[in-house]
C-alpha positions in Angstrom: -60.1 37.4 -164.9 -62.6 37.9 -167.8 -63.5 41.4 -168.8 -66.3 42.5 -171.0 -65.3 45.0 -173.7 -67.5 48.1 -173.7 -68.6 49.6 -177.0 -68.7 53.3 -177.7 -72.5 53.0 -177.6 -72.4 51.6 -174.1 -70.2 54.5 -172.9 -72.5 57.0 -174.5 -75.5 55.4 -172.8 -73.7 55.4 -169.4 -72.8 59.0 -169.8 -76.3 60.1 -170.8 -77.8 58.0 -168.0 -75.5 59.5 -165.4 -76.1 63.0 -166.7 -79.9 62.5 -166.6 -79.9 61.3 -163.0 -77.5 64.0 -161.9 -80.0 66.6 -163.3 -82.9 64.8 -161.6 -80.9 64.8 -158.3 -80.1 68.5 -158.5 -83.7 69.4 -159.5 -84.9 67.5 -156.4 -82.4 68.7 -153.8 -81.8 72.3 -154.9 -85.2 73.7 -154.0 -84.8 72.5 -150.4 -81.2 73.7 -150.4 -82.3 77.1 -151.7 -84.9 77.3 -148.9 -82.2 76.6 -146.4 -79.7 79.3 -147.6 -82.6 81.8 -148.2 -83.8 81.3 -144.6 -80.4 82.5 -143.2 -79.6 85.2 -145.9 -80.6 88.8 -145.9 -84.0 89.1 -147.5 -82.8 91.9 -149.8 -80.2 89.6 -151.3 -82.9 86.9 -151.8 -85.3 89.4 -153.4 -82.6 90.7 -155.7 -81.8 87.2 -156.9 -78.3 87.3 -155.5 -78.6 83.9 -153.7 -77.8 80.9 -155.8 -75.2 78.7 -154.1 -74.1 80.4 -150.9 -76.0 82.4 -148.3 -75.2 86.1 -148.1 -75.2 88.4 -145.0 -76.1 85.5 -142.7 -78.8 86.1 -140.2 -80.8 83.9 -137.9 -83.4 86.4 -137.0 -86.1 84.4 -138.8 -85.4 81.3 -136.8 -85.2 83.3 -133.6 -88.8 84.6 -134.2 -90.0 81.1 -135.1 -88.6 79.6 -131.9 -90.3 82.4 -129.9 -93.8 81.9 -131.4 -96.1 79.6 -129.4 -98.6 79.1 -132.3 -96.0 77.5 -134.5 -94.8 75.1 -131.8 -98.4 74.2 -131.0 -98.9 73.3 -134.6 -95.7 71.3 -134.5 -97.0 69.3 -131.5 -100.4 68.7 -133.2 -98.8 67.5 -136.4 -96.7 65.0 -134.4 -99.7 63.7 -132.6 -101.8 63.4 -135.7 -98.9 61.7 -137.6 -98.2 59.2 -134.8 -101.8 58.3 -134.0 -102.9 58.3 -137.6 -100.0 56.2 -138.8 -100.5 53.7 -136.0 -104.2 53.3 -137.1 -103.2 53.1 -140.7 -100.6 50.4 -140.2 -102.9 48.3 -137.9 -105.8 48.3 -140.4 -103.7 48.0 -143.6 -101.6 45.1 -142.3 -104.5 43.1 -140.9 -106.7 43.8 -143.9 -103.9 43.0 -146.4 -103.2 39.7 -144.6 -106.8 38.7 -144.6 -107.3 39.5 -148.3 -104.1 37.5 -149.1 -105.6 34.4 -147.6 -107.2 32.1 -150.2 -109.6 30.7 -147.6 -111.3 34.1 -147.0 -114.9 33.7 -148.0 -115.9 36.5 -150.5 -112.4 37.7 -151.0 -113.0 38.7 -154.6 -116.2 40.6 -153.6 -114.3 42.5 -151.0 -111.5 43.3 -153.5 -114.1 44.6 -156.0 -115.5 47.1 -153.6 -112.1 48.2 -152.3 -110.9 48.8 -155.9 -114.2 50.6 -156.7 -113.4 53.2 -154.1 -110.2 54.1 -155.9 -112.2 55.3 -158.9 -115.4 56.6 -157.4 -116.0 58.6 -154.2 -118.9 60.4 -152.6 -117.3 63.8 -152.8 -116.4 66.5 -150.3 -119.9 67.6 -149.2 -121.2 64.1 -148.4 -117.9 63.3 -146.7 -118.2 66.4 -144.5 -121.8 65.6 -143.7 -120.8 62.1 -142.6 -118.0 63.3 -140.5 -120.3 65.9 -138.9 -123.0 63.3 -138.2 -120.3 61.2 -136.5 -119.5 64.1 -134.2 -115.9 64.3 -135.4 -115.9 67.9 -136.7 -113.3 70.0 -134.8 -111.6 67.0 -133.4 -108.4 65.1 -134.1 -110.4 62.1 -135.3 -111.7 64.0 -138.3 -108.1 63.9 -139.6 -107.2 60.3 -138.9 -110.4 58.2 -139.2 -111.8 59.1 -142.6 -108.5 58.2 -144.2 -107.7 55.3 -141.9 -106.9 53.0 -144.8 -105.7 53.5 -148.3 -107.0 51.2 -151.0 -103.8 51.5 -152.9 -101.6 50.7 -150.0 -103.9 47.8 -149.0 -103.5 46.2 -152.4 -99.7 46.6 -152.2 -99.6 44.9 -148.8 -101.9 42.1 -150.0 -99.7 41.5 -153.0 -96.6 41.5 -150.7 -98.1 38.8 -148.5 -99.2 36.7 -151.4 -95.7 36.8 -153.0 -93.7 36.5 -149.8 -95.5 34.3 -147.4 -95.9 30.8 -148.9 -99.0 28.8 -148.2 -96.8 25.9 -147.0 -95.6 28.1 -144.2 -99.2 28.5 -143.0 -100.0 24.8 -143.4 -97.0 24.0 -141.2 -98.1 26.5 -138.6 -101.6 25.0 -138.5 -100.2 21.5 -138.1 -98.3 22.8 -135.1 -101.5 24.3 -133.6 -100.8 27.9 -134.6 -103.8 30.2 -134.7 -104.4 32.9 -137.3 -103.4 35.7 -134.9 -100.3 33.8 -133.7 -99.3 33.1 -137.3 -99.7 36.8 -138.1 -97.8 38.1 -135.1 -95.1 35.5 -134.9 -94.4 34.6 -138.5 -95.9 37.2 -140.9 -94.9 40.4 -139.2 -91.2 39.5 -138.7 -91.0 38.6 -142.4 -92.7 41.9 -143.4 -90.4 44.5 -142.0 -89.7 45.9 -145.5 -93.3 46.5 -146.5 -94.2 47.8 -143.0 -91.4 50.4 -143.3 -92.7 51.5 -146.6 -96.2 51.9 -145.3 -95.0 53.8 -142.3 -93.2 56.2 -144.6 -96.1 56.6 -147.0 -98.7 57.2 -144.3 -96.5 59.4 -142.1 -95.6 61.7 -144.9 -99.3 61.9 -145.9 -100.4 62.8 -142.3 -97.5 65.3 -141.9 -98.2 67.1 -145.1 -102.0 67.2 -144.9 -103.7 70.5 -144.5 -106.9 70.4 -146.6 -108.7 68.1 -144.2 -107.7 70.3 -141.3 -108.9 73.3 -143.3 -112.3 71.7 -143.7 -112.9 70.0 -140.4 -111.1 72.1 -137.8 -112.4 75.4 -136.3 -110.3 75.7 -133.2 -106.9 77.3 -134.0 -105.4 75.3 -131.1 -106.0 72.1 -133.1 -104.3 73.3 -136.3 -101.5 71.1 -137.6 -98.2 72.7 -138.6 -99.0 72.7 -142.3 -102.2 74.8 -141.7 -100.2 77.2 -139.6 -97.6 77.3 -142.4 -100.4 78.0 -144.9 -101.6 81.0 -142.8 -98.1 82.4 -142.6 -97.5 82.1 -146.3 -100.6 84.1 -147.2 -99.9 86.9 -144.7 -98.3 90.1 -146.0 -97.1 91.6 -142.8 -95.0 89.9 -140.1 -96.9 91.6 -137.2 -100.0 89.6 -138.2 -98.0 86.4 -137.6 -96.6 87.5 -134.3 -99.4 89.6 -132.9 -99.3 87.8 -129.6 -95.5 87.6 -129.3 -94.8 91.3 -128.8 -92.0 91.0 -131.4 -93.1 93.7 -133.8 -90.7 95.6 -136.0 -91.2 99.1 -137.2 -91.3 100.0 -140.9 -93.2 98.0 -143.6 -90.0 97.1 -145.4 -88.4 95.6 -142.3 -91.6 93.7 -141.6 -91.7 92.3 -145.2 -88.1 91.2 -144.8 -88.8 89.5 -141.5 -91.8 87.8 -143.1 -89.6 86.4 -145.9 -87.2 84.9 -143.4 -90.0 83.4 -141.4 -91.6 81.8 -144.5 -88.3 80.1 -145.6 -87.5 79.1 -142.0 -90.9 77.5 -141.4 -90.5 75.4 -144.6 -87.2 74.0 -143.3 -88.7 73.4 -139.8 -91.7 71.6 -141.3 -89.5 69.4 -143.5 -87.1 68.3 -140.8 -89.1 65.4 -139.3 -89.5 63.6 -142.6 -85.9 64.2 -143.5 -84.9 62.6 -140.2 -87.3 59.7 -140.6 -86.4 58.7 -144.1 -82.8 57.3 -143.4 -84.2 54.9 -140.9 -86.6 53.3 -143.4 -84.6 53.8 -146.6 -82.9 50.4 -146.6 -86.3 48.7 -146.6 -88.0 51.2 -149.0 -86.9 49.9 -152.4 -87.3 46.3 -151.4 -90.7 46.8 -150.0 -92.0 48.7 -153.0 -90.6 46.3 -155.6 -91.9 43.2 -153.8 -95.2 44.8 -153.0 -95.8 45.8 -156.6 -95.2 42.4 -158.2 -97.7 39.6 -157.9 -96.1 36.2 -157.4 
């Protein structure tokens, strides 16, 4: 068995490389971990900087209040609906649009690509966008959050590149000879070979919909339509817990106790808001790297 001797420089490089990525890993994971332990620790210990690695004086009062508050769960429900519906629309338009643009026989393909790329650098702005959404009658509706951003030019280009580099023209020619239509070829051949890029797009779009709050802040007026992130934003800017739970009847006496409860609620909501994406990622992780790498290289 042949072995390759490693020089001192190789060992130093490996050590530095490992140390660097360990630091990056800790910098990425620790904030979420801190939120978790802070959400179950006594607020006084958190405020005094006593929480670093382990929780102190564990309490689940914050999560208890969160579970009892209807407004938070309504926001949770809305975010799930917006994410599922919005992602479905995104995937439908991005996959079909990317496939069409990847076909060399598409008339005017370069013209379409020019205008699509143009939108990545120039936009109408917030006020014209709001006026357009208002004229379309979508203000204060779910569609104001999913239709204006129904397709991302960046993601469309990634999908187009993926199809060009993965689906050979000979495969389409063989399908045409066998009497396969464009739709049949897309559904029966292209999609089964594109699970990696579809998984990547689902993750990209789903995370975007789940984390969005600015569009809801602009277009939504009815509090019953607020997504979870907008509810979270409201909680984070409140100074007293009784304002958060004014309809729950769970008021605490004393401003200090209310501030402590507010701190627990803030940390707890961050954890609750992050859970769906943390649960989704392991299911698409195996396709994630492959899809991004293939989709970013033109063959």
